[in-house]
C-alpha positions in Angstrom: -6.7 54.9 -220.5 -4.7 52.2 -218.8 -6.3 49.4 -220.9 -4.9 50.9 -224.2 -1.5 51.4 -222.7 -1.3 47.7 -221.7 -2.0 46.7 -225.3 1.3 48.4 -226.4 3.4 45.7 -224.6 5.5 43.4 -226.9 4.0 40.3 -228.4 6.2 37.3 -227.6 6.1 33.7 -229.1 8.3 30.7 -228.5 9.1 29.5 -232.0 10.7 26.2 -231.0 8.6 23.0 -230.5 6.2 23.1 -227.6 7.6 19.7 -226.5 11.3 19.0 -226.7 12.6 15.5 -226.1 16.4 15.7 -225.4 18.9 13.0 -224.7 20.5 13.1 -221.3 23.5 15.5 -221.2 22.7 16.9 -224.7 22.1 20.6 -225.7 18.7 22.1 -226.2 18.1 25.2 -228.2 14.9 27.3 -227.7 14.1 30.3 -229.9 11.6 33.0 -229.7 10.1 35.9 -231.7 9.3 39.4 -230.3 7.0 41.7 -232.2 5.7 45.2 -231.6 3.2 47.0 -233.7 4.0 50.2 -235.5 4.0 53.2 -233.2 4.5 51.1 -230.0 7.4 51.7 -227.7 10.6 49.8 -228.6 11.6 46.6 -226.8 14.4 47.4 -224.4 15.0 44.2 -222.5 14.2 40.4 -222.7 14.8 37.7 -220.2 14.4 33.9 -220.3 12.5 32.2 -217.5 12.1 28.6 -216.3 8.8 27.3 -215.0 9.1 24.2 -212.7 6.6 23.0 -210.2 4.7 26.2 -210.3 7.7 28.4 -209.7 8.9 30.9 -212.2 12.7 31.6 -212.1 14.7 34.1 -214.2 17.6 32.4 -216.1 21.1 34.0 -215.8 22.4 33.3 -219.3 25.9 34.1 -218.1 26.0 30.9 -216.2 28.1 28.2 -217.9 25.1 25.9 -218.1 23.4 28.4 -220.5 24.3 30.1 -223.8 22.1 32.4 -225.7 21.2 36.0 -226.1 18.9 38.6 -224.6 20.6 41.3 -226.6 18.9 40.2 -229.9 15.6 41.8 -228.9 13.5 40.3 -231.7 14.9 36.8 -232.2 16.4 35.8 -228.8 17.8 32.3 -228.3 18.5 30.1 -225.2 20.8 27.1 -225.3 20.7 24.7 -222.3 24.0 22.8 -222.1 24.1 19.4 -220.5 20.4 18.8 -219.9 19.7 16.6 -216.9 16.8 15.1 -215.0 17.2 17.1 -211.8 17.2 20.6 -213.3 15.5 20.3 -216.7 13.1 17.3 -217.0 9.5 18.6 -217.1 10.6 22.2 -217.0 9.0 24.8 -219.3 10.9 27.7 -220.7 9.4 31.1 -221.7 10.7 34.5 -222.8 9.6 37.8 -221.3 10.0 41.1 -223.2 9.9 44.7 -221.9 9.1 48.1 -223.3 8.0 51.3 -221.6 4.4 49.9 -221.5 5.5 46.9 -219.4 6.5 43.2 -219.5 4.8 40.5 -221.6 5.6 36.8 -221.3 5.4 34.5 -224.3 2.0 33.1 -225.1 3.4 29.6 -225.3 6.3 27.7 -223.7 8.7 24.9 -224.7 8.7 22.0 -222.2 11.8 19.8 -222.0 11.7 16.1 -221.3 15.0 14.3 -220.9 15.4 10.9 -222.5 17.3 8.4 -220.4 20.6 7.1 -221.7 24.2 6.3 -220.8 26.6 9.1 -221.3 30.1 7.8 -222.4 31.7 10.8 -224.1 30.5 14.2 -225.2 30.2 12.9 -228.8 28.7 9.5 -227.9 25.3 8.9 -226.5 23.6 5.5 -226.1 19.9 5.4 -225.6 18.4 2.8 -223.3 15.5 0.7 -224.5 13.8 -2.2 -222.9 12.7 -5.3 -224.8 11.1 -8.3 -223.4 11.1 -11.7 -225.0 8.7 -14.3 -223.9 8.8 -18.0 -224.8 5.9 -20.3 -224.3 5.9 -24.0 -224.5 2.8 -26.1 -224.6 2.8 -29.8 -223.7 0.0 -32.2 -224.3 -0.2 -35.4 -222.1 -2.1 -38.5 -222.9 
């Protein structure tokens, strides 16, 4: 039956934190784990995907913005270089794995939030913080 066949798809988990807070222009590393039960068809392909504003997009890890692997079929990794607000802030990342029974997306995602800062040099990052000082003077008149 079709129902039993669908159960043979890979089991995929994101092993990185579910929420990643990354300084502006830093690198983010996301890892995953792919499992199959004994006797299930072998995993033959994995792909990383970005979820942003309800749109799912496959990630081309050959782009300079990304490093990582889809050839390690059981412990794939994605590195996002130079995270920024426009492309990454609020985006969720997941892994999909394929075997002859079909595709399965990870049960969980890692969501990236970019921390504001001033970028001076690749090895120097200054975080911005806001502090407010309030001085109050009381006067009594006779």
